[in-house]
C-alpha positions as CSV (number, residue, x, y, z in Angstrom):
1,M,89.2,110.4,75.4
2,Q,87.0,107.6,76.7
3,E,86.5,106.5,72.8
4,F,90.5,106.3,72.3
5,L,90.5,104.4,75.8
6,E,87.2,102.0,74.7
7,K,89.2,101.1,71.6
8,M,92.3,100.8,73.1
9,F,90.8,98.1,75.8
10,G,89.1,96.4,73.1
11,L,92.0,95.8,71.4
12,M,93.9,94.1,74.6
13,R,90.8,92.3,75.5
14,D,92.0,89.2,74.1
15,V,95.4,89.6,75.5
16,K,94.4,90.2,78.9
17,A,92.0,87.6,78.9
18,E,95.1,84.9,79.9
19,F,98.0,87.6,80.7
20,G,95.5,89.7,82.9
21,P,96.2,87.9,86.3
22,E,99.6,87.8,85.4
23,E,99.8,91.5,84.5
24,H,97.8,93.2,87.5
25,D,100.5,91.3,90.2
26,A,103.1,92.9,88.8
27,V,101.9,96.2,88.6
28,E,102.6,96.8,91.9
29,I,106.2,95.3,91.5
30,F,106.8,98.1,88.5
31,E,105.6,100.9,90.8
32,D,107.7,99.7,93.7
33,S,110.7,99.6,91.0
34,P,112.9,101.7,93.7
35,C,112.6,98.6,95.9
36,Y,113.8,95.8,93.3
37,P,117.4,94.8,91.5
38,L,116.9,96.8,88.2
39,E,118.2,94.0,86.2
40,D,115.4,91.9,87.2
41,L,113.1,94.9,86.7
42,I,114.4,95.3,83.2
43,E,114.0,91.3,82.4
44,L,110.4,91.4,83.3
45,Y,109.6,94.2,81.8
46,H,111.0,92.5,78.3
47,L,108.9,89.3,79.0
48,G,105.6,91.6,79.6
49,E,106.2,92.5,76.0
50,A,106.9,89.1,74.2
51,V,103.4,88.3,75.7
52,Y,102.1,91.2,73.3
53,R,104.3,90.5,70.7
54,C,104.0,86.9,70.2
55,P,101.7,84.8,68.1
56,K,98.3,83.8,69.9
57,E,99.3,80.3,69.7
58,E,102.4,80.8,71.7
59,R,101.3,83.3,74.4
60,Y,100.6,80.8,76.8
61,K,104.9,80.0,76.6
62,H,105.7,83.5,76.7
63,V,102.9,84.2,79.9
64,E,104.8,81.4,82.1
65,N,107.8,82.6,81.6
66,F,106.6,86.2,83.1
67,S,105.2,84.4,85.6
68,Q,108.4,82.2,86.8
69,K,110.6,86.0,86.7
70,R,107.7,87.5,89.1
71,R,107.4,85.3,91.3
72,S,110.9,84.7,91.8
73,M,111.7,88.8,92.3
74,K,112.8,89.7,95.6
75,K,112.8,93.1,97.4
76,R,116.4,94.8,98.3
77,P,117.4,95.0,101.8
78,D,117.3,98.5,101.9
79,S,113.9,99.0,99.8
80,P,112.9,102.8,100.8
81,E,109.3,102.8,103.0
82,R,105.8,103.9,100.7
83,I,105.2,107.3,101.8
84,Y,101.4,106.6,101.9
85,L,99.5,110.0,100.9
86,W,96.2,110.0,102.7
87,P,95.3,108.4,105.9
88,E,93.4,105.0,105.7
89,G,89.5,105.3,104.7
90,R,90.0,109.1,104.3
91,I,90.9,109.1,100.4
92,P,89.2,111.8,98.7
93,T,86.9,110.0,96.0
94,L,84.0,111.3,93.1
95,T,84.3,108.0,90.3
96,D,81.9,105.1,91.4
97,Y,84.8,102.2,90.8
98,S,84.0,98.8,92.7
99,D,85.1,96.2,89.3
100,N,88.2,95.2,88.1
101,S,87.3,91.5,87.3
102,E,88.4,91.9,83.2
103,Y,91.7,93.6,84.6
104,R,91.0,97.0,82.2
105,Y,92.9,99.2,85.0
106,N,95.8,98.5,86.8
107,H,95.0,99.8,89.8
108,N,91.5,97.8,92.2
109,P,89.4,100.1,94.4
110,D,91.2,99.7,96.9
111,F,94.2,101.3,95.4
112,A,96.0,103.9,98.1
113,P,98.0,105.9,96.2
114,Y,101.9,106.1,97.7
115,M,105.3,107.8,96.9
116,Y,109.1,106.5,97.2
117,A,111.5,109.4,98.4
118,L,114.9,109.3,96.5
119,T,117.2,111.5,98.5
120,L,120.5,112.5,97.7
121,P,123.5,111.8,100.5
122,R,123.9,114.8,102.9
123,E,127.5,116.0,101.4
124,V,124.9,117.1,98.4
125,N,123.2,120.2,98.2
126,P,119.6,119.8,96.7
127,K,119.0,122.1,93.7
128,G,114.9,121.7,94.7
129,A,112.6,119.1,94.5
130,V,111.0,117.1,91.5
131,V,107.5,115.0,91.6
132,V,107.7,112.6,89.0
133,C,104.8,111.0,87.5
134,A,105.1,108.6,85.1
135,G,102.0,108.1,82.4
136,G,99.3,105.5,81.3
137,D,97.9,103.5,84.0
138,H,101.3,103.2,85.3
139,G,102.4,99.7,85.9
140,S,105.6,98.7,83.4
141,C,105.3,102.5,82.5
142,S,106.9,103.1,85.7
143,L,109.8,101.9,85.1
144,P,111.3,104.1,82.2
145,E,108.9,107.5,82.8
146,G,108.8,106.6,86.7
147,F,112.1,105.6,88.3
148,Q,114.5,106.3,85.1
149,N,113.4,109.7,85.1
150,C,114.0,110.0,88.8
151,L,117.1,108.5,88.8
152,D,117.8,111.1,86.0
153,F,116.5,114.1,88.2
154,Q,118.5,112.4,91.1
155,N,121.8,112.5,89.3
156,M,121.4,116.1,88.2
157,G,121.1,116.5,92.0
158,Y,117.3,117.2,92.7
159,Q,115.5,115.3,95.9
160,V,113.0,113.0,93.7
161,F,109.8,111.8,94.9
162,M,108.2,108.8,92.7
163,L,104.5,109.1,92.9
164,N,101.9,106.5,92.0
165,N,98.9,107.9,92.2
166,R,95.4,107.3,91.3
167,P,95.8,107.5,87.4
168,N,93.7,110.2,85.0
169,H,91.0,108.2,83.5
170,N,92.0,104.7,84.4
171,P,89.5,105.5,86.2
172,W,89.7,108.1,88.6
173,S,88.6,111.9,87.3
174,E,90.9,114.5,87.2
175,R,90.1,116.0,90.3
176,E,91.1,113.0,92.0
177,C,94.6,112.5,90.5
178,G,95.2,116.1,91.0
179,A,94.1,115.4,94.5
180,D,97.0,113.0,94.6
181,A,99.3,115.2,93.4
182,A,98.5,117.7,95.5
183,R,99.1,115.9,98.5
184,A,102.3,114.8,97.5
185,I,103.4,118.5,97.0
186,R,102.0,118.9,100.6
187,I,103.8,116.2,102.3
188,I,107.1,117.5,100.6
189,R,106.6,121.2,101.5
190,R,105.8,120.2,104.7
191,D,108.7,118.7,105.2
192,A,110.7,120.7,103.1
193,D,113.8,120.8,106.0
194,K,114.0,117.3,106.2
195,Y,114.6,117.3,102.9
196,R,117.1,120.6,102.9
197,I,114.9,122.3,100.0
198,D,113.7,125.5,100.0
199,P,109.9,125.3,99.9
200,H,109.8,126.9,96.8
201,N,111.2,124.9,94.8
202,I,109.4,122.2,93.8
203,A,108.2,120.8,90.2
204,F,106.4,118.2,89.0
205,A,107.4,116.3,85.9
206,G,104.2,114.5,84.7
207,Y,104.6,112.1,81.4
208,S,101.9,111.7,78.8
209,N,99.0,111.0,80.9
210,G,101.4,112.1,84.3
211,G,101.4,115.4,82.5
212,V,97.3,115.6,82.7
213,T,98.0,115.3,86.2
214,G,99.8,117.8,86.7
215,E,98.0,120.4,85.0
216,A,94.9,119.2,87.0
217,C,96.5,119.6,90.2
218,I,97.3,123.4,89.0
219,L,93.8,124.0,87.3
220,F,92.1,122.8,91.0
221,Y,94.3,122.8,93.6
222,S,96.7,126.0,93.3
223,G,95.7,129.8,94.2
224,D,93.1,129.9,97.1
225,K,91.5,126.1,95.9
226,K,90.4,124.0,98.3
227,M,89.9,120.3,98.6
228,T,86.3,120.5,99.6
229,D,85.6,122.8,96.8
230,Y,85.2,119.3,94.8
231,F,84.3,116.4,97.7
232,Q,81.8,118.0,99.8
233,D,82.5,115.3,102.4
234,Y,86.1,115.9,102.8
235,Q,87.4,116.4,106.1
236,P,90.5,118.7,105.9
237,D,93.4,117.9,108.2
238,E,96.9,119.8,108.8
239,L,97.9,119.4,105.6
240,D,95.5,121.2,103.6
241,E,97.0,124.3,105.3
242,V,99.6,123.8,103.2
243,Y,100.2,125.1,99.5
244,G,99.5,122.3,97.0
245,A,100.5,123.9,93.8
246,P,103.8,123.2,92.0
247,D,106.5,125.7,91.6
248,A,107.1,125.0,88.5
249,F,106.0,122.4,85.9
250,L,107.4,120.2,83.4
251,C,105.3,118.6,81.2
252,I,106.7,116.0,79.0
253,Y,104.5,115.0,75.8
254,G,101.9,115.5,78.3
255,P,100.0,118.5,77.0
256,R,96.1,119.0,77.2
257,F,93.9,117.3,75.0
258,A,93.3,120.1,72.0
259,G,89.4,121.3,72.4
260,A,89.8,121.3,76.5
261,K,87.7,123.8,78.0
262,V,89.7,125.4,80.7
263,D,88.8,127.5,83.2
264,Y,91.5,129.7,84.7
265,T,89.2,131.3,87.3
266,G,91.8,131.7,90.4
267,V,94.3,129.5,89.3
268,V,98.1,129.8,89.6
269,Y,99.8,128.4,86.7
270,P,103.4,128.8,87.4
271,P,106.3,128.4,85.1
272,T,105.9,125.4,82.5
273,F,108.6,123.5,80.4
274,F,107.2,121.7,77.2
275,A,109.4,118.9,75.8
276,V,107.4,116.6,72.7
277,G,108.9,114.8,69.7
278,R,107.9,115.9,66.3
279,E,106.2,112.5,65.3
280,D,104.2,112.6,68.5
281,G,100.6,113.3,68.2
282,A,100.7,115.6,71.2
283,M,102.1,117.8,68.7
284,E,98.6,118.8,68.0
285,N,97.7,119.3,71.9
286,L,101.0,121.6,71.9
287,H,99.7,123.6,69.2
288,A,96.8,124.4,71.3
289,T,97.9,124.5,74.6
290,Y,100.8,126.5,73.8
291,P,98.9,129.7,72.9
292,D,96.7,129.0,75.2
293,L,98.7,129.3,78.1
294,I,101.0,133.1,76.9
295,A,97.1,134.3,76.3
296,H,96.7,134.0,80.3
297,G,100.5,135.3,81.1
298,V,102.1,131.8,82.2
299,P,105.7,131.8,81.3
300,V,106.7,128.8,78.8
301,E,109.4,127.2,77.6
302,V,109.2,125.0,74.6
303,H,111.3,121.8,72.3
304,T,110.6,120.1,70.0
305,F,112.7,116.7,68.7
306,A,113.0,115.9,65.4
307,G,112.1,112.7,64.3
308,V,110.9,111.5,67.8
309,P,107.5,109.4,68.8
310,H,105.5,109.6,71.6
311,G,107.0,108.2,75.1
312,K,110.5,108.1,75.1
313,A,111.4,109.8,78.4
314,G,113.6,107.5,80.3
315,V,113.1,104.6,77.6
316,R,117.1,103.9,77.1
317,V,116.6,101.9,80.4
318,V,114.6,99.1,79.0
319,E,115.7,99.9,75.0
320,G,119.3,99.0,76.8
321,Q,120.3,102.1,74.4
322,V,119.6,105.4,73.1
323,N,118.0,105.4,70.1
324,Y,117.0,109.4,70.5
325,P,119.9,110.9,71.3
326,N,118.4,114.2,70.3
327,F,115.6,113.6,72.5
328,E,118.0,113.0,75.9
329,L,118.8,116.7,75.6
330,W,115.6,117.6,77.2
331,L,117.1,116.4,80.4
332,P,119.7,119.1,81.0
333,L,117.4,121.6,79.6
334,A,114.8,121.0,82.1
335,D,117.5,121.1,84.6
336,A,118.6,124.8,83.3
337,F,114.7,126.0,82.8
338,L,114.3,124.7,86.7
339,Q,117.6,126.6,88.3
340,D,116.1,129.5,86.4
341,V,112.9,128.8,88.4
342,F,114.0,128.7,90.8
343,H,116.4,131.2,91.1
344,K,113.6,133.8,90.2
345,E,111.4,132.4,92.8
346,Q,114.2,133.3,95.3
347,E,115.2,136.7,93.8
348,D,111.2,137.7,94.4
349,F,111.1,137.2,97.8
350,F,113.8,138.5,98.8
351,V,112.6,141.6,97.1
């Protein structure tokens, strides 16, 4: 994994030398997608893509276009408020990270994880809750994989939460990204009455690297596992008494890497749904992960889609059209899966 990231960063180093400061200043805009007019977000996204696609001698013009658009963007008057996950100064940390001067990562060392609640009108009875976690190092990925997928789940009747956590391997560890996910779930479960949901009906939807975050939440914070198992100086609070793992896991082209070693001791792995394109390199990971989960008694549903490459969830918002209509089926399939899991949980609860 680290070797792959080193190679990718090497390829981008030349662009980042010129574009890094502007691109970095736009990360917060994309991760605050619920606060901005959608048409402005889409335009900024394409201006950023143009910087990476253009010839080197034309790059400065595209950087300037991006910069002008970024500076002109204003939040909507009805913007939702951030829900910060941790009290100030009490973010549990393991990674030694103090320098981002080369803009290698989208988040500086002082990044404070947070989420947005995209709630349904009072007259709509929620089906449950879904925490949505975009892939990569978030940033511009947060528009299609984060915000658009939040809108899709909201349209299907879920209370939705867009998570801006510390991304796995960018540079934080699985225990840290998983801790953020667990904290988000604890907040939602604690406030289940406020969000009008059954506290046993909370799903985590992770895309690519966000899928790794979802599994980290399960592996390190399900069952009786505690924050203090990994963070020796952590001071628990009342939220740590609330269960922090999801009741269902939607892993969208994000299975763990083939060959990864997993310790299932004490893990309560929830029913899991996979959606992966058959032209996606993640298929190799799925082939390794699926039988391993089955061997450990995890209920699993798998869908693969012919001709579909990596990273296509929610991209119609930036592509302006549906280029892979078969992959769009993952959304109603995930909805049916969640309703089956949630109703089963309710049946078990009343037995």
